[in-house]
N, C-alpha and C positions, 0 to 999 in steps of 0.2 A: 504493499500500499504506500510505503514511504517513497519507493522508487517511482510510483505512478503519479505522485503529487506534482512534480514539475510539468509533466505532460498535461495533466489536468488544468493546471494554472495557465499553461500556454494555450490550451484549447479554449478556455473561457475568454481569453483576450484576443482571440483570432481576429475579430473585426473591430476591436476597440482597444485603445491604449489602457494600460492598467492604471487604477486610481491609487495614488500613494497614500498611505496612512499618515496621520498627523504625527509629527515629532514633538508636539507640545507637551505641556504638563498633563499628568494623569488627572489631576483635580479639575483643571479648567481646559478641557480639550477644545481645540479649534478644528472643526471638521473640514477635511480636504475633500470637498464634494464637488463633482463636475456635473452641473445641470445640463440636460439635453432632452431630445425628443423621447428617447427610451434608454433603458439600461443596456448593458453589454449584450451582444448577440446571443451567447449561450444562456445568460440569465433570463432573457425574454423567452427562449425556447423552453427552459426548464420550468418556468412558472405556468406553462400550459397544463402540466400534469400534477395531479395530487399524489401524495405518497401512497394513498390507498389504491391508486391505479397501477402500481408497480407490477403486479402479476400479469397485467394485460400485455406488457412488452413481450413476454414469452408466448402468449396466445397469438399475437400478431405474427411473430416469427414462424410459429408452427403452421399457421394458415398459409403463409407465403411458400414455405418450403414444401408442403404437401402438394400444392398446385404446381410449383416451379419444376419439381423433379419429374412430374408427369409430362411436362412439355419440353424441357431442356435437360437431357440426361447427362450426368457426369461433368457439368460445368457450373461455375459460380457466376453470380450476377456481374461482378467486375470484369470477368473474362469475356463477356459478350461485347460485340461491336454495337455501334449505335443503331444499325438497321435491325439487328436481332432484338435489342432492347425495345425498340418501337413496336416490333411485331408482337412481343409478349405483352406490352401495355395495351395494344389493340385487343388482344384476347381477353385481358382483364376487363376492358370496357364492355365487351360483349357479355361477360359474366354478370355485369351490373343490370342487365336487361331481364334477367330471369325473374319469374313470378315468385318462386319460393323465397321467403324472407330470410331463412337461415343461410341458404346458399349465397344470397346477395350479401349478407353480413360477412361471411367468410371471405368473399372477394374484396369487400371494402377493407377488411383487416389486412389482407395481403397488400393492398395499395397503401395503406397507412404504414406498413412495415417499409415499403420503398421510400415513402416520404420521410420516415424517421432515419434513413441512412443505411439500410441493410447492415445493421450493427453486428449481425452474426458473422459477416465476412471481414470485419475490421479489427485491427489490433489496438487502436488508440482513438482518442476523441477527435483528433484532427481528421482522421479518415472518415469517421462517422459524419462530421460536419461537411466534409467535401462531398461525400456521396449523397447526403441529404439535399444539398444545394443542387447538385447535378440532376438528381432524380426529380426534384420538384419542377425545375425548368422543363424537363422532358415530359412530365405528366401534364403540365399546362399546354405545351405545344401539341399534345395528342388529344386535347379537348376534354381532359378529365374534370376541370373545374365546372364546366357546363353540366356534365353528367351528375356531379355531386350536388349541384344547385337544384336539379330536378328531384333528386332523392331527398334533399333537405325539405323542399316544399311538400313532398309526400309525407314525411315524418311530422312536419308541423301540423298538417291537416289530419293526422292519424287520430281519429276520435276514440278508437279502442284503447290506445295507449293512455290518452288523457283520462278517460273514465276509469281505467284500471288504477292509475295513480291516485285519482280522487278517492277511490274506495279504500285505499291502504291507510292504515293508521300511521305508518312510518315509511318514508320514501328513502331509497338507498341508491347506490351506484347502478344496480342492476336495472333500474327503471329507465335509465337514460343511455343504455349501451349504444344503440344505433346512432342516436344524436351525437354522442361524444365522439364516436369514430368519424362521422361525417365532418363535424366541426373541427376536429383535430387535423384532418387532411387539409381542409380549406385554410386553416390558420397557418400550417406549415408552408403551404404554397405561397400565401401572401407574404409571410415574414421572410422567407428565403428570397423571393423575387424582389421584394421591396428594397432590401439592403443592397446598396451599390458597392462594388469593389473595383479597384483599378484594373484587376486582372480579368474582368468580365469581357467576353468576346462581343463583337458587334452584333452577332445573332441574339445573344442574351439581352443586350441593351434594347434591341428592337422588340423582343418578347416582353420586356418590362413595360415599355410604352404601350404596347397593344393591350396588356393586362390592365394597366391603369385606365386606359380608355374604355375598356369593357366594363370595369367596375363603376366608372364615373358617368358614362353616357350609355345607358342600357339600350340594347338593340332588340332583344327578344321580348322584353317586357316594358311597361310604361314607367317603371320605377327603378331607381338605383338599388344595388345590392344592400346598401346600408339600411334602407327603409324596411327590408325584410327582417333584418336583425332587430330594428326598433320595434317592429310588430311582435317579434318573439318576446321582447322585454315587457310590452304591455300585456300580452297574453299570460305571461308568468305572474305578473303583479296582480292581475285581476282574479287569480285563483283558478283559471280554467286549465292551466297546464303546469302544475306544481313540480313536474318531473324534469322540466327544462334545465340543462346544465348551465346555470346563469354565468358562472365565472368564465367559461369558454365563450359564451355568446358575447359578453362584454369585452373580453380581450380581442376577439375577432372584430367586433364593431369598432373598437379604438384603432386597431391596425388598419382597417379599411379606410377610416377617415384620415388617418395619418398618411396613408399611401395615396389616396385620391386627391385630398386637399393640399397636402404638403405640411412639413414640419415648421418649426419656429424660424430656422434660417431661410427656408424657402419663402416663408411669410414676409420676412424682412426684405427680401429681394423683390417680391411682388408689391410691397408697400412703396419701395423706392421707385419702381417702374410706374406705379399709378400716380405718384406725386409728379413725376416727370410728364406723364400724359396730361395732367391737369395744370401744367405750367406753374407748379409750386416749387419753391426752393428746396434743395435736398435737406435731409434730416441733419440736425446739428451734430449728432453723434450716433454711433451704433450702440444701441442699448445693451445688446448681448455682450459686446466686448467690454463696455463700461462695468457691467455687473461682474464679469469674470475677473476684472482687475481690482475690484474692491476687496477689502479684507474685513473680516469680522471684527466687531468692536466688543470690548468688554467694558462694562460700566466702570468708569475711573474712580478709584479711591486711593489716595497716596498717603504717605506718612505725615505730610503737613496737615492734611485734613483730619487725620486721626488724632494727632497731638492737639490740634486746635479744639476739636470737640471735647477732649479730656480736660483741657485748660478752662474751657467755658463752663464745664460742670463744676470745676473747683473755684470759679469766680475770677479767674485770671483773664486778661484781655491781651491778645497778641496780634500784631500785624501779620497778614498772610502774604508771603512773597509770591511772585508770579512764577509759574512753571510751564514749560512747554507741554503740549498735549501728548507728545510721543512718550514723555517720561511717565505721564499718568496712565498710559495704556498698559504699562507693565503689570499693574496690579488689578485685581478684580474687586468688584463691589462686594460680592459674597459668593459663597459656595453655590454653584448652579444646581447642585443636587439637593440643597437644604430646603426644608420647609415646603416641599412640593405637596406632600400628602396632607399637610394641615390645611392647605387652601387658604392661607391667611391673606387678607386684602392688603396688597403690598403698599398701597398709597399711604396707609396709616403708619407704616414702619420705615419709610424712606429716610426720615430724619435721624433715626438711630439705626445705623447699619448693623446687621448681624455678622457673625464670622469672627475674625481674630481681634476685632476692636471691642470685645465684650467687657470684661472686668480686669484687663491687664493694666499694670501701672506703666509709667513711661519707660523705665529701664527694660522691662520685658518686651514692650512694644518695639523699642529700637532694635533689640536683638533679633526679633522675628523679621522686622523689615529688612535688616541687613542680610538675613539669610535667604530671603525670598528670591532675589535674582540668581543666586548660586544654585538653587534647586531647579530652576527652569533651564533646560538646555536651549542653546540658540536655535531660533526658528528662522528658516529661510523664507523671507517675505517677498511678495511681488513688489516691483517698483511702482510706486503710485505717484502720479503728478501732484505738484503742490496746488493748493487751492481746492475749490469744490469740484466734485466729479461730474456734475451735470451743468450744461448751459441753461441759464434761466429762460423761461418762456413767458410770453405775455399774450393774452387773448384780445381780440378786438373789443370784446365786452369790457375788459379791464381798462383799456384806454378811454372808452366812452364814459365809464364811471368816474375815472380820474378827472376828465375834462368837465364833466357835469358838476362835480364838487367844486372844482376850481372856478368855473364861471359863476356858480351860485355865490361863492365867497367874494370874488373880486368885482364882478359886474352886476350880479343880482338877477340874472336870468340865464336860461340855458338854450342850446341850439339843437337839442335832440341828439341824433347820431352823427352829427357833423364832427369829424376829428381833424379837419384841415384848418378851420378858421381859428386863429389864435389872437385876434385883435383884442386889445384891452387887457391881456394877461401879462404879468411881469415876466422878465427874462428867465428866472429860474424855472418857471412853469414851461416855457418854450423848450429849455434844455431837457427837462424831465420827459416831455412828450416825445422829443427826438430819441431819447434813450429807450423809452418804452417801444417806440416803433422799430428801433434797431433789433429788439429781441422779440418782435411780434411773430407769433407762430400760427399759421393757418393750417388746420388739419384737413384731411380728406373728408371727415365727417361734416365740417363746416360747409364745404362746397356742396356736399350731397344734400344737406338740409336746405341750403339756399336754392338749389335746383328744384327740390321738391316743392318749396313754397311758390316758385314761379310756375311750375306745372299745375299747381292747384288754382292759381289765379287765372292763368291763361291757357286752359286745356285745348281750346279750338285753334288759337294762333300758333301755339308751339307744336301741336300735333302729337303723334305717338312717340313715346320715348324708346330709343334703341337700347335694348337690354342685351348685354353680351352673354351668350350661353356658356358660362363657365360651369365647372363641376360643383362649385358652391351654390350657384344660382339654381341649378337643377335640383340639388339636394334640398334647398330651402322650399322650393315650389312643391316638392313631393311631401315634405314634412309639414307644410303650413297648416292643414286643417286638423291634424291630430297632434300638433306640437305641444299644446298644454298637457295632454296625456303622457307624451314621451317624457317631459320634464318631471312630472309627478312620479312616474314609474322609476326613473333613475334616482330620484331623491329618496323614494321609499327603500330602494335596495341599499343606498348609501347609509341611510339611518340604521337599517338592520345590520350592516357590516361595521358600523362605528364601534370602537372599543368601549365608548361610554354608554352605549345603549343597554338597557335592561331587557331581559327576555320577557316578552309579553305574549299573551295568547292570540292577540289579533295581528301580530307582526308576521311578515312573510318568512318562509323557511328557505334560507339561501344555502343550506348545507346539503341539498339533495345530491349533489355530485361530488361529495367528499365522504359521506358516511358509508361504511361498508355494510354488507348484508348482515354479517354477524358482528355484534358489538364486542369490544375488547374484554378479555377476561383476566389479563395479568396487568400488573402495574406498568410494566414496560410498554405494552400495547396501548394502554390508556394515555401514557405520556406522549407516545408517538402520534396518536390520534389528536390529542390536545394541541400539539405543535402544528399538525396538519390543518386543523380547523382555524387556528389563529392566522396561519400563513394564507389560507384560503380567503379569509376576510380582508387581510391586508392587500392581496392582489385585486380583489373587487374594488376596494377604495381607490387603489392606484389607477385602475382602468377607468372608473367613472370620473375621477377628478381630471384625468388627462383628456378624456373625450369631451367633457363639458368645456374645458379651457380651449381646446381646439375649435369647437363649434363657435364659442363666443368670439375668438380672435378672427376667425375666417369670415363670420357673418359681419363683424364690424368693418372689415376691410371691403367686403362686397357691397354692403349698404348699411348705413348706421341704423336705419329703422328695422332691419332684420335682426341686428344685434339687440336693439331695444325691446323687440317683441319677445325674444328668448329670455332676456334679462328680466322683463316684467313678470313673465310666468314663473321664472325661478323664484322671484321675490314673493309672488302670490302663494307659491308652494312652500313658503317658510324656509328657503335656502339659507338666509342670513342667520337665524337662530340655530339651524342645524350645524352650520360650520362652526359657530361659536361653541356649541355643545361639544363638537368634536375636539376643540382645543382646550376645553375645560377638563383637562386630565393632566397627569404627570407627563408632560410632552417629551422630556428627556428620556423617560423610560420607554415611551413609544418609539422614539427614533433609534434608540440603542437596543431594541428588542431583538432577540435571536431566535425567531420562529422559523428556523430552517435547519435541515439535516443535510449537510453538503454531500455526504457520500450517497444519498438517495436522489440527488439532483440528476436530471438528464443533461448531458450524455454520459456522465461519469458512471452512473449505476448500471449501464448496460454493457460496458466494456471491461469492467474491473470486478474482481472478486470482492464482494461486500464484506466488511469486517463485522464481527458480532457487536451489535448495539447493546449498550448498557445504560442504566438509568443515569450514571454519572456522566457518560459522554453526551447524553441528550441534554442534561442540565448545563453542561459547560458550553455547548454550542460552538459556533465558529469563532475565529479570532478577529472578525471585522470590527472596526471601531464603531460603526453605525450601520443601520439597515438602509440600503440605498432606496428601496421602494417606498419606505415610510417617510423619509425626508423628502423625496420627490412628491409624494402625496400631500404632505403638509404645505410645501411651496405652491403646488397647484391650487389647493383650496384657498390659500391666502391671496393668490392672484385672482381667482374667481371672485372672492369677496371684494377685492379692490375694484374689479371691473363693474360689479353691481352697484357700488356706492359712489364711484367717482363722479363728482359734480351733481350728485343727487342728494339734496339736503334732507329730504324726507327719509331716505334710507340711512343717511348718516345718523339721523336722530334714532333710528332703530338700534344702531350700535350703542348709542348712549343709553337708551331705555333698557337694553338687555345687559347693561353693565359689562361691556366688552373690554374696557380699559385694563382692569386687573388680569383678565384672561390673556390679553395680548401681551402685557408686560411680562408675564411668566414665560411666554414663548420667546422673548428676547434672550433667555438664558442659553438657547441653542446658538453656539458660536459658528454660524454660517452666514456669510455676508448677504447672500440673496434673500434668505429667509428673514433676516433682520430688516432688510430694506423694505419688504412688503409689510412687515409688522409696523414699522415706523410710519409708513405711508398711512396705514389705517388709524394710527394714533394721531397723526397730524391733522387729518380732516375733522376730527371730533374735539380737538383741544379747545376750540372756541366755545364749545357747549359745556365743557366740564368745569368751568368756573376758575376763579383766580386762585383759590386755595389748592386745587389739584395741580395747577401749573407751578405754583410756588413750591410744593413739596415733591415735584418730579422734575427738577431742573436738569438732572443728568439725562433723563429721557428727552427733554426739550433740546439739550445740546446735541444729542445723537441725531435727532431729526434735522437739526440745522446742518450737521456735517454730511449726512448721507442722502437726504431727500432733495429732489429738484426744487428750486425756489421759483415762486411767482412774485414778481417784483413788488407789486402793491397788494400782496395778500397778507391780511392781518391775522394769520392763523394763530400766532402766539399771544395775541392781545384780546381777541374776541370783539373787535370793533367792526367787523365786516357786516355790511348791510344784509348779506345773504344769511346771517345767523338769526334773523328774525323768523320765528317759527310759524307765522299765521298763514302763509301761502303754500304750505307743503302739500296739502291735499289737492289744491288747484293745480300744482305743478305736475303731480302724477296723473291727474285726469287729462290735462292738456297733452301730455306725452302719449297717453293711450289714444286720444282722439287723432293725433298725428299718425300713429302707427296704423290705426284702422283705415284712415284715409289713404295711406300708402298702399296697404294690402288690397283695398278695394280697387284702387286705380290701376295697379299693376297686374293683379292676379284674378280679380273678379270683373269680367267684362260682359255684363248681360246684354242681350240683344235689344231689350226695351229701354235702353239708356235714354236719358233726356236729350243727349246730343246725337242720337241715331236719327237718320232722315225718316220722315213719315211718308208712307205711300198713300196718296189721296185718290188713286184710280180704283173705282169699284170693281172693274173686271179683273185687274191684277190681284186685288185682295182676295176676291172670291176664287180665283184660279190657283191660289197657293195650296200646295199639298201639305197637310198636317200629319205629323206622326201620331197615330192613335194606338192606345194599348191593345194587346191581343184580345183580352176578354171583351173589349168593346165590339169587336167584329162578331162575336157570338151573340151579343145581347143588344145590338143596335135597334132591332125592331121593337123590343120592349121599351128601349129608351125613347124612340120616336113616339110610341103610343103614350107613354107617361108624360113626356116633356113637351110634345108638340100637339098631337091630335086631341088629347084629352083636355088641353088647356084652352079655354075660350079666348078669342082675340078681342081685346078691348080697344077698338079703334078710336074711341073718344079720348083715350089717354094721350094719343099723339098730339091732340090740340094743345095740351098743357105744356109741351116742350117746344112749341113754335114761338 
């Protein structure tokens, strides 16, 4: 096992550079976390399988070898040339057409074994990954995805399986066998073809683009593949199909969206291209690169502050010398693992810091402070430019507010939205306006809102809007009418998978595809199943948080009102309190959780002899400093919360009402720059509502906001004097937004024939000559209809006189 460890590590990082562990202090770890679209290639493949599915690897291999030996005698799969491999795959395709359900399942398992990399013929993990990638490209080129899509539709509509699952008191893995096999093959095809490598042949690159087009722009059906998966999510949450393997469905849905719409870097390129098309200036910086260059902050507390607090307690007064911020960063405010369980409201305890400054006298304190730097080994830090990391931005609305206040003060009247006329204003105001205009930022959303207003005002003169048929546009149009149900279903599953959720009788069962048929009887089996269940929930949270963030970001770029429609339904479905509930836990414990058994992860478990598991080895877990998927999920949920609340004062007030400040402050203990940035953003938008006392007792947090978060030049976030802080128009703001969204959806997607702008036909002959589509039952009963509605009704000719 020790000899296989280097090969395993090499296989895990085949498609991704390794993440270095932190070299910092054990007590105050700084997490070396690289945020991206997904985790490493092998990690994403291994998360598809539950540990309880491990015996099925052998079943898949047996089904393949029984069939393969009857067709190709005395040869191994790697020994066949491409033509022979294609001929065998065509025979497997024919086997999927049989009526017998068991025979069809055995053929599907053989295909799954091919997609998994014919591990029986491989010596190490690299070979498994190589053949898995090769076979999945081959399977798609032979039309296997379309065949499996048809089988998936059959299984979704299988009423017998649904009714059987509904009658069972407890659902297990056995109830979703066919679905899990189908979804696993489709996931492996998408994940292997989606990932680009420099060594890919031109044929594979062409195949990738063809697959992407097939998933984005459906040919055989009217809806994209992602919509079928959304339908499965709704059916599962409604209780009609409790046996659906929801983890695999959500992972597949996330990867389909990532493949068809594009990841975060592709999104950045699309954003720059769209700004260029709209004749807008380029972005002031690349946000991805800025966040990667930022370093995590630890709340500063230095020896001078500690001594000063002690002297103030003793009645002494001393002048505090100035110190550079870099020297303050050496020390931490408090132990990040302390007092998490107590859930103490931290605002009340900020003035008296916990930790080493408790009851020590000055001599003991000096000795500890001198020892602290020696205990911490040197940390290699990224080179960070001097000054603030973000270029300040100013909105057009900010310039208008500034000029309105200045004119009211110096002239006594205002000029509305005029930002050019500066007559009568003093020279400093002129310079201020010029500075604001230099940093003015016009977003794509601003242009889209302005265009929408013009289309609403002048629908006849501006004519039809040209809508580009992108993958995002097609997806939104397909999701539009059931979008509220999709959002509610995803949040239901997220709630059930959250670690803070209590087990309730009315909650949905998300463990159908992880629980074995026979429950564990030994302590070791129970521990293994407990780890598997926790891992299962973590993967569900990861996939839902990632796909929601992808949807929000792509819809916002495509059209702001598409983004607002999704956002509003997430807010209506209580997404904001749900995310806050998720963070109201020991977040450090969640991020450092070790709910994985590395020797059981694919592909390690299928090419190595498995060691004997013991309770001690399961308790110890792996040596990773943190759990990548959990930190990834936390950052995604914080980003979603930021997107829902940004520039929405009514939703910001929800953060205040739900007392999010202490919950978010506890999340700052995670020393990861990107996570801290999004926490500080959420704290910044609500500081104006939290009152002077909160700001006074949380100056360290205020300083961190000033250092890390982008500045708006005339934003009074730290003082609470902003006119937007007035709470009486919040309901009107949300209602106005909803009216604008409905107007957009009606104009672009609902085009009724009897519109008020449609031409009216005044010719009697042409009106009477039009053919009307009548229902089928009308043809059978039209004589009765004529008798009842026409012949038996007396004609009252005198009533015509009243209408003249």
